[in-house]
N, C-alpha and C positions, 0 to 999 in steps of 0.2 A: 491420764498419766498416774501411775501408782506412786505412793509416798516413798521418798528416798531419803535416807539419812547418810551422813558421812562425816569425815573429819578433814579439815583443811590440811593439805600436805605441807607441813612446816616442821623443821627438825628440832625446834626449841619451843617450850611452852611459856617462856617468860618474855616473848617478843613484845607483847602489848605493854607491860610495865616499862620496858625500855623505850618504846615509842612514846608513851605518855610522858616519860621523863624528859625526852628531848623536846617535846612539843608543849610542855606544860605552860610555858610563858605565852604561848600563842594558841590558846584553846579555841579562839574563833576561826582558826585556819580551816576547820572542816567545812565552813560555808564556802570559802573560796574553792576548795577541792571539789566539792559536790557540784557546785555551779559550773566549774570547769569541765567536769565529766559530762554534764548536760549539754554544754556548748559543743564538746567534741562529738557527742552523739548526733546532734543536729547537723553539724558540719559534714560528718560522714554521710549522712543521708542525702543532704543537698548535693554532695559530690556524686553519689551514685545516680541521682536523678539527672545530673548534667551528662553523665556518661551513658544514660539510657538503660541503666541496670536496675532502676527502681522507678516507680510511678508516684506522682504526687498531684494533688488538685492544683488547678491552674492558679488559684488565688490562695494557695497554702499559707497559713499564718504560723510561721515557726516561732515557738515561744518556750519560755521556761517559767514555771509557776512555783513560787516558794510559799508554802502554806503553813501558818502557825496556828496550832489548836491549843489554847491555854487550858481548856477543860480536860483534855486527854494528855497534855504535856508532850505533844509531838510536833515535829517539824518535818514537812514533806518537801521533796525536791522532784518536780515532775517536768519531763520534756516530751516533745513529740518527734524525737529523733529516730535513730536507726533501730533501737530496741535490741533485745538479745534472745537467742534460743536457749534451750536447756544446755546444749553442748557448749555454747559460748559462755554461759554462766560458769560451767565447770572449768573452762579454759581460762577465762579472764578474771574471775572472782576467786575461785578455789585454788588456783595454782599460780598463775603468773603474777598476780598482785602481791602475793606473799613472797615470791622470789625477789621482787623489787624491794619489798620491805626488809627482807633479810640482808640484801646488799647494803641498804641504808644503815642497818644496825652494825654490820661488819665494818663499815667505814668509820663509824663514830663511837663505838663502844669504848674505845680507849681515850676518848676526849670528853668524858661525861662531866668534867668540871666547866667546860666551855659551852654552855647551853645556847649562848648567843651566836655560836659559830655557824648556824644554818641560815641561809638566806632564801631557801625555797624548799618546799616539801611536795612538789607536784608528783613525785614518784610514789608517794603513799596513796594518793588518790582516794578511792572509795573507803579504804580502811581507816582513814582519819575520823570517820564517823564514830568509831568506837571510843574515841577520846571522851565523848559526851553522852553516849547512849548506852542504856541497859539492853536495848534490843534494836536491831536494824532489820528491815524487810526490803526486799527488792521485788517489785511487781512489774513485770516487763513483757512486752509482746514485740516480736521481731517484725521487720518490714517484709520478711520472706513470706510469700504466699502460703497459706494453710499452716503456718508455724503456730504451734500451741503457745499460749501465754504461760508464763512461769512465775511461781512465787518462791522466793528464797528468803529464809529467815535464820537469824543467828542471835544469840544472847550475849556471846562473848567474843565472837570473831574467830573462834577456834572450832566449835562444832556448829553444824548447820543442818537444815532440812530443806528439801526442794519438793514442791508439790504443784499441782495444776492451779491455774489462776483463772478467774472469770473476766479478766481485763479484755476489752474488745478493741480498743484503739491502739495504734502503733505508738511505741515509746516506752519510757521507763518512769516509775515512781519509786523513789527511795525515801522510806519513812523512818525517822529516828524517834524512839521512845526515850526521852531525856532521863538521865540519871538524876538522883536526888540532888547531887551537888550542882549539876548543870541547870536544874530548874531554878536554882537561886541566882544564876548568872544570866540566863538567856530568856528574855521575854520579847514581845513583839517589837518594842522600841529598839532593843539591842540588836535583834536580827536585821531590822531595817537599816540600822547604823552600819552594821558589818557589810551588808550588801552594797551600800553606797561607798564604803571604803575600798573594797576589793573589786567590785563588779560594776562600777559606774559606766564602763565603756566596753563591756563584753559584747561580742558581735551578734548575740541573740537577745531579743527583747525579754526582759525579766518583769514579771508581775508578782506583787506581794499581796497576800491575803491574810488578814487577821480575822479568823472565824468569829471570835468573840465580839470584836468591834463591829464586824458586818452584821452580826445578829442584833446587836443593840441598835445599830443604825436602822435596820429593817423594822424593829419594834417601834422606834420613834416615828418612822415614816407612816407606819400603820396607825399609830395613835393620832397623828396629825390628820391622816385621811378621814378617820372616823369623826373627829371633831369638826372637820370641814363639812362632812355630809350632814351631821346633826344640825349645823347652822344653815344648811342649804347652800353652802358656798362651793364653788368649783375647786376641785383638787387636781393639781398638776403634779404628777409624779416626777421627782427630781431624777436627773440622769446619774446613775451609779456606775457609769463606765470607768473602768480602771485604766490608768495610764502607766506605761513602762517606767520603772525606777531608773533605767539606764539610758544612755545614748549609744546605740549600737554602731553609729558611724561618727566617731570623734573626728575633729577637724584634721588630725594628722593622717587619717586614712585617705584623704583627698589629695589631688595634685596641687602644688602651690598655685598654679595658674587658674585653678578653679575656686580659689578662696579670695574673699574680699577683705579689705582692711577692717571693716566693721566686724566681720566674722572672727577674725583673729582676736580682736579686742573682747568680743562677747565670750569667746571660749576661755580666754584668760580670766575674765571675771567669774566665770562659772566654776573654775577649778580653784582659784586662789582668792582669799578674802582681802582683796586690795581694791579700794575705791578709785585709785588712780589708774589711768591708762598706761600700758607699757610704752617704752620709748620706741623700740623696734624689736624684731624677732627673726629667728632663723627656722625655716621649715625644712626638716630633714626627711628625705624620701628616696631611699635607695634599696636595691636588691642585690648589688654586687660590690665588693667581694663578700658582703654579709647583709642580712636583712636588717634594716634600721629605718624606723619612722619616728617622727616626733616633732615637737615645736619647742624651741628654747626662747624665752623672753628676756629682754633687758628691762628690768623694772626701774621705776623711779625710786630713788633712795634718799635718805637723809644723811648718808655717810656717817652714821653712828651704828653702834652694835645693834644688830637685829637677829632674832632667832633664825637659824638656817634650817630648822627642822621642816621637813616636808616640802622643800623648795624644788627639788628635782625628783619627780615621781617615775619609777621604773615599772614598765609593764611587760608582760610576755603574752603575746596573742591577745592583747587588749585586757588582760587580767592583771590587776595591780600586784606587784611583787614586794617592793620596798621603796622607802625614801632614801635618797642620797647614798647610793652604793659607791663607796670611794674608789673601788677598783675599776669602775666604769667611768665615773665622773670625778676627775681630780677636785680636791676640796675647794680650790679657788673658783671653780665653776658653780659652786653652791650659792654664790652671790647672785646667780641668775635664777630664773624660775622656769619650770616647764615639765613636759611629759615626754618620755622616750619609750618606744615600744621596740624591744630587742627580742625578736622571735627565736633567734638562734642561741640565746643566752643559756649557758649550762647552769641549771639551777640546783641540782642535787649534789652540791659540793660545799665544802666549808669556804669561808672567806679567803683563807690562806691558799687553798687550791685554786680558787677563782682568780686570785692575783697572778698566778703563774700561767694561767690559760692564755695561749697565743691569740685566740679569738678576742678575748677581753682586751689584751694589749692593743691590738689593731683597732678595735672599736673605740677605745679611749683616745688613741692618737687621731683617729678620724674626727671625733667630736671636737677636739682641741683645734684641729686644722680648720674645720668649718666655722667655728666661732671666730677665729682670728681672720679668716678670709672675709667674713661678713663685716668685721670692723674696718678692714682695709678698703672694702668696697664702698662703705658709707663715707669714709674719709676722702677717698679719691673722687667719688661722684658728687658729693655734697658736703664739702668741708664746713660750710656755714652751719648746717644741721648738726654735724658731728661735734662742733664746738659747743652748740647748745646742749647736747647730751652729756658733755664732758663732766660736769659737776656730779652727775649721777653715776657715771661709769668709771670715773678716774680711779677709785679705790680698787674696783675689780681689775682694771688693766694693770695697775701697779703691782698689786698682790700676785696676779697671774704671771707677770714678768719675772718676779722673784722666785716663784714656786716652780715654774715649768720652762725649761730651756727652749723647747720648740715654740712655745707661745711668745717668749721673749724675742726670738729671732724674727717672728712674724710681725710683732707690734712695736718694736723699738723705734721705728721711723715715724710712727703715727701717735706716739705718746706725747700729749700736749702739756704745756705749763702755762698757767694763767699769768698774764703780764699785769703789773701794777698800773700801767698806763691804759690798760684796756686791751682786750683781744687775747690771743693765745699764740704760742710759738713751740716748734719742735726743738729737739736738742740741737740739730744741725743749724737751725735758724738762730739759736742762742749763742752757739760757739763760733760763729762765723768770724774768724780772725782773733779769737780770744781764748785764753786758757783757763778762765774762771767764769763761773756763772754766779751772779749775785742774786740773793733771795732775801725775802722778809717773811717772818712768821706772823707779823701783825703790822700791816701797812699803816694803820692809824697811829699806834703807839710808837712805831719806829719811823715816823714820817720824816724827821730831820735827817736820819741816816739814808733813807730812800732818796731824798732830794739830792744829797751829795753824790750818791752812786750814779744817779741818772745824769747829773751834770758832768760826771766823768765818762759818759758815753755808754753806760751799761743799761741793758734792758733788765729791769728788776722783776723777778717772778715771785709769786706768792705761794709759799708752802705752809699751809696751815692745817694739814691733816695729820692724824696720829701716826700714820704709816710713813710719812715723808722722811723722817730722820733715818730710818733703815733703808728707805728707797734710794736716797741720794748716795749713801755709802755703797749700795749695790751698783749703781750706775758708775761711780768712780772706779770701782773694781773692774767693771766690764770695759770701760772706755780707756781709762788710765792716761788720757791726754788732756784732761781738764779737771778742775775741782769746783765744788760748790762752796761758796762762802757767804755767810750771812752779812747783811749790809753793815753791821756793827763790828765786823772782824777786821776791817781795814779802812783806814781813812787816808785820803790823798792830800798831801800838803808837804811843805818844806819843814824838815826837822829843825827845831830851835837849837841854839848853841848850849853848851854844858853849863855856862854861868847862869843863863836865864832859867835853865831847867832846875839848877840847884836852888835858886831863889824861890821859884814857884813850888818846888817840892817841899821846902821848909814851911812855906806859908800854909799850904793845904794840910800837911801832916799835923802842924800845930793846931790849925782850926778844927780838924776832925779828931784830934787826940789819937792819931793812928800812925805810929812810926813805920809801920810796914806798908803803908799805902804806896802803890806804884804810880808814879806820875811821869807823863811824857809831855813834851811841848811841841806844838806844830803850828805853822801858819796856815790856817784853814780858810781865811777870807773874813772880812769884816761884816759880811752878811750872814755869817753862821753863828751858832750859839757859842757862848764863852767857853764851854767845856763839854766833852763827850766821854762816855764810858766805852772803852774798846775791849772786846772779848774775842780772843782768837777762835777760829772755827774748831780747832782741836779741843780747846777748853770748853766750848759750848757743847760739843758732843760728849765730852767726859761728864759734863753736868747732867746731860740727859741720862747717861748710864747711872749716875749717882741716884737720880730719882727712882730708877727701877730697883736699885739695891735698897733704897730707903723703904720701899714697900715690903721688902723681904725681911727687914730688920725686926728683931723681937725685943730689943732693949735689954736682954738678959746678959748676965756676966759672960756666958760662953757664946754670945752672939758674934758670928764672924764678920758682921757688917757694922759693928758698933763704932769703929774708928774710920768713918767715911771721910773725915776731913783730911786724913793723911793719905787715904787711898785715892781720893778725888779732890785735890785742893782746888779751891776757886781761884782762877787766874783771870784777872782783868786789871786794866789800868785806867787812870783818869788822864785823858788827853786834854791839855789846856790850850785853847786857841789864842795864840799871841797876837793875832790880828784883831781880836775883839776889843773895842773901846773900853768895855767894862773891866777886862783883865788889866788893861793899861792903868786905869784909875785905881784899881785894887792894889796893884803893885806900888803905885805912887803913895797911896795911903799908908801902906806898910813901911815904906822907906822913910816917910816923914815921922812915923812913930807916934803921932798925936792921936790917932784913932785906931789903935790896935784892936780893941774889943769889937768895934764896928766892922773893921776889916775881917776879923776872924768870923764874925757872924755872917758877913756877906759871902765869904769863901765857902762856908758850910752851905749856904743857900745855892751857890753855883753848883756845888757837888750834888745837892738834892735834885736840882733841875736836870743835871746830866743823868742821874739815876732814873728820874721820872721818864725822860725821853728814851732811855734804854729799856724801860719796862721792868726794872729790878728794884724799884724803891719800895721798901716795906711799909707797913701801916703806920709805924711810929714816925718814919721819915716823911711820909705823906702829910701826916698831921702837923709836923714841924714845918714843912715847906709851906703849907697853906696859911698857917698862923703868921709866919714871917712875911709872906707875900701880901697879906692883908695890911700889915704895918707899913710896908713899902708903898702901898697904894694910898694909905692915909697921908704919908709924907708928901706925896705929889700934890695932894689937895691943899695941904698947909702952905 
């Protein structure tokens, strides 16, 4: 073949600066692109063999070799796939590749400020190599019988030369001479790291070679051999067999019936740095109406904030694309972990375009349905196990119900609430004949209130997660035929008459030196505490809102949240139990007028006890309560 020179057919000479601008934040993407091209070449050849249009050895070992040469500052990507002829080089490298690149530039040249808007660059393929290389060569030999091997070389991606090659075996070697800038970024460790990130599951075995490291290893082995021989000792050469960096057959490529529980757990641990086993999982494997494979795991959680980065990994033909693509995976599903392989995913588009894609909408809806179906299946077939899982999945289910209507409709009847008495109940089980659901945020601190509610026939549930305040408001909006009320918001008993109320109001207001103190009197039973703090559900929720605004307050003069007392006034009242023997004695002491000071101090102690049981006693109040309580105990000994 005679030497041939030419110029790539492209209408603008600044295409590479534009491409580099768009891909600058993802310089390592060239590794994914070139390995993907190698995989495509192997896949095409295997398909031709299946069709009888090409021949291969019976034990053909299809592979991709990535070779890093630190001395020459090169990275080579070699495959034994279909290879190319000179005509194919002309067609696929010199013409079509650039038309695809031009299309890319046309789409995004007006969005240059949004460099994060690209989720896939597969359309650039081979030409992504020029992001990091001063020179790129393609040494290739086609599978076609008697086809001549071809060497293509370019220093800038614009001008090239094609000549004969001495390559004898089928396949392609793409070699990159790293630019000075790239030499400071990419070394053997970095290349290995990138391969593991993007190519851990590509369908062709990948072998990595670090020439400098192999050379040093060979020298050390030779040194050891000589030392052994000099001592007359036997030298056994170590096995230097290389193993693939990747797993060409990830578990999601198998049928669910072919996978064992242990394999699911092993795969989970191989992908995610979690020492704990997952609770259960969903294996997605379908080819209609779209191609989708993958495994989604329900992990054990601590129901506290955890980083969601890298929890749902998206692949395209087993090549890693990105983590947590919200258009495919609704954000509430990021609480799960897993891998999804979407081979029909449109990649060369911006996120905004992807969001409008009809395929993506259907894909997202399908994933939501499969997750909710799995939860329903576990609930119906094994409720006992489902209840054991609930502490780990409750935040996920609640958050999902609030975020996604379809998920809400599917899971509203299996949403569980933990009962204070033990066990769990659904909404329908809690509201059977009742228009209120009583709950506690702290069953230990609010034990007295819980006891009263349970005596009134309520099943008290525990709501102690940060999400619960918003969640119960959401459920009330959805159902509208019942309300959630904390156990301290209502007390059942007979209201006292106005005369008794006036006397006790005066007593406690004077003792607390608080004329604005709200006091109510009720007959609550002689086995109950002498007094309780009652806070309406509305007031409690307003208090929760106040906490949020307090976080936003700056304390400055122009602070819109500086007057929170008037915006969210604290509304609670002291409910005095007229059935309590202590209240009767306290009233008698006050009427006699001989022990006013002692009566006032005792009334303050009753108030502190009520605040303590309510969980709202401040540190000064607690100190005061404990000191006086010690004095009362001393009196009992005297």
